[in-house]
Each structure stands twice: as C-alpha cells, then as structure tokens.
C-alpha positions as CSV (number, residue, x, y, z in Angstrom):
1,X,96.1,121.0,83.1
2,X,93.9,118.6,85.0
3,X,92.5,119.3,88.5
4,X,90.5,117.6,91.2
5,X,89.0,119.1,94.4
6,X,87.8,117.0,97.3
7,X,86.3,117.9,100.6
8,X,86.3,115.5,103.5
9,X,84.0,116.0,106.6
10,X,86.1,115.1,109.7
11,X,84.5,117.2,112.3
12,X,86.8,117.6,115.3
13,X,89.4,115.4,113.6
14,X,90.0,117.7,110.7
15,X,92.8,119.7,112.3
16,X,94.5,116.6,113.6
17,X,94.4,114.8,110.2
18,X,95.8,118.0,108.6
19,X,98.7,118.2,111.1
20,X,99.4,114.5,110.6
21,X,99.6,115.0,106.8
22,X,101.4,118.4,106.8
23,X,104.9,116.8,106.5
24,X,103.8,115.0,103.3
25,X,103.3,118.4,101.7
26,X,107.0,119.2,102.0
27,X,108.0,116.2,99.9
28,X,107.2,116.5,96.2
29,X,107.2,113.0,94.7
30,X,106.6,114.3,91.2
31,X,107.2,117.5,89.3
32,X,104.2,116.8,87.2
33,X,101.6,117.5,90.0
34,X,100.9,120.1,92.7
35,X,99.0,119.4,95.9
36,X,97.3,121.8,98.3
37,X,95.7,120.6,101.6
38,X,93.7,122.9,104.0
39,X,91.7,122.4,107.1
40,X,88.6,124.6,107.6
41,X,86.0,124.2,110.4
42,X,85.5,120.4,110.4
43,X,86.6,120.0,106.7
44,X,89.8,118.8,105.1
45,X,90.1,120.3,101.6
46,X,92.4,118.6,99.0
47,X,93.3,120.2,95.7
48,X,95.4,118.5,93.1
49,X,96.6,119.9,89.8
50,X,98.6,117.8,87.3
51,X,100.0,118.1,83.8
52,X,98.4,114.9,82.7
53,X,95.6,112.5,83.8
54,X,98.0,109.8,84.7
55,X,99.9,112.1,87.2
56,X,96.5,113.3,88.5
57,X,95.3,109.8,89.2
58,X,98.6,108.8,90.9
59,X,98.6,111.9,93.1
60,X,94.9,111.4,94.0
61,X,95.4,107.8,94.9
62,X,98.4,108.6,97.1
63,X,96.6,111.4,98.9
64,X,93.4,109.4,99.4
65,X,95.4,106.6,100.9
66,X,97.3,109.0,103.2
67,X,94.1,110.6,104.4
68,X,92.5,107.3,105.1
69,X,95.5,106.0,107.0
70,X,95.7,109.2,109.1
71,X,92.0,109.1,109.9
72,X,92.2,105.4,110.9
73,X,95.2,106.0,113.1
74,X,93.5,108.9,114.9
75,X,90.3,107.0,115.4
76,X,92.1,104.1,117.0
77,X,94.0,106.5,119.3
78,X,90.8,108.3,120.5
C-alpha cells in the first residue's frame, strides 16, 4: 500500500473548504484508492491510501485540484 498525508493551513476558511468538498467524499472514482479529509482548527488534512503508485498519484492530483478550486472560489466570494 502507498500513502500520502498532506496538511493545508486555511485558517478560518478550513471548515468552509471542507464543507465544499464533503460531497466529493461520497463518490468513489476508483476502487484502488481511499481518501479521508478532515478539518481541524484552521487545518485541512488529506490522507490518501492506494494499492499502487499510479492510483496514488491520480487521487492526489484530483484532490489537490479540488482543494485549490474550492479555496479560490471561497476567496473570491469573501
């Protein structure tokens, strides 16, 4: 198994970014990877576990893109 853990510092935006991304956790695009996302006191924590490095990279790229888009949308709204 391959894993990656990333923490993002969002300050007050962390809970809002988490809520924006929560529906994405319901859809499982691949059976070869598992994703956990948590919000804790100004941090967004992303954990990805995958059977192979290719699946890990694909899941990580997807979630990094989703997080970036959610952050950008919230910043333009504020």
